C-alpha positions in Angstrom: 3.3 -2.3 12.6 6.2 0.0 12.9 8.4 0.4 9.8 11.5 -0.8 11.7 9.7 -4.1 12.6 8.9 -5.0 8.9 10.1 -8.5 8.0 10.6 -7.6 4.4 10.6 -4.7 2.0 9.1 -5.6 -1.4 7.2 -4.0 -4.3 3.4 -3.5 -4.3 2.7 -6.9 -6.0 3.6 -8.6 -2.7 0.6 -6.8 -1.0 -1.9 -7.9 -3.7 -3.5 -10.5 -1.4 -4.0 -8.0 1.4 -5.3 -5.4 -1.1 -7.7 -8.0 -2.5 -9.1 -8.4 1.0 -9.9 -4.7 1.2 -11.1 -4.0 -2.4 -12.3 -7.4 -3.6 -10.3 -7.2 -6.8 -6.8 -6.8 -8.0 -5.8 -3.2 -7.7 -2.0 -3.4 -8.3 -2.5 -1.9 -11.8 -4.4 1.1 -10.5 -2.4 4.3 -10.4 -2.1 6.1 -7.1 -1.2 9.8 -6.8 1.0 10.7 -3.8 -0.3 13.7 -1.8 3.3 14.3 -0.6 5.2 14.7 -3.8 2.5 14.4 -6.6 4.1 11.3 -8.2 1.7 9.0 -10.0 2.5 5.2 -10.3 0.7 1.9 -10.3 0.4 0.3 -6.8 2.5 -2.6 -8.1 5.5 -0.2 -8.2 5.1 1.1 -4.6 7.5 0.2 -1.8 5.9 -2.1 0.7 7.1 -2.9 4.2 5.5 -6.2 5.0 5.0 -8.6 7.9 2.3 -11.2 8.6 -0.2 -8.7 10.0 0.4 -5.5 8.0 1.6 -3.8 4.9 2.8 -0.2 4.9 2.5 1.0 1.3 4.9 3.9 0.5 5.5 6.2 -2.5 8.6 5.1 -4.4 9.5 8.7 -5.1 9.4 10.3 -1.7 8.7 7.3 0.7 5.6 8.9 2.3 3.1 6.4 3.5 0.3 6.2 1.0 -1.8 3.8 3.1 -1.5 0.9 5.5 -3.3 -2.4 5.3 -3.9 -4.2 8.7 -5.1 -7.8 9.1 -7.1 -8.1 12.4 -9.1 -10.9 13.9 -12.3 -9.3 12.7 -11.2 -8.5 9.1 -8.8 -6.3 7.1 -8.6 -2.6 7.7 -7.2 0.2 5.4 -5.7 3.2 7.1 -5.2 6.1 4.7 -1.9 8.1 4.6 -1.1 10.7 2.0 -2.8 8.9 -1.0 -4.4 11.8 -2.8 -6.2 10.0 -5.7 -6.6 6.7 -7.4 -6.7 6.8 -11.2 -7.7 4.0 -13.7 -5.6 4.1 -16.8 
């Protein structure tokens, strides 16, 4: 999905289902560290550009793409962006 084709822009909670498909658990409370600006925040607080097939998860501080989740016929795929680290708090 291209960002300009997103049907909605929401917070990270809206991508919880797609993230569950990848990780097998709720990860919205995990803290991600942006490799672009160094900001650390729970995935629930990210900016997500969402449509029926993809979620582009962006850093709320600098808007760099942390990662993208794609739903495909054969499963769900995670494409890494500038996500530097995941921290459990």
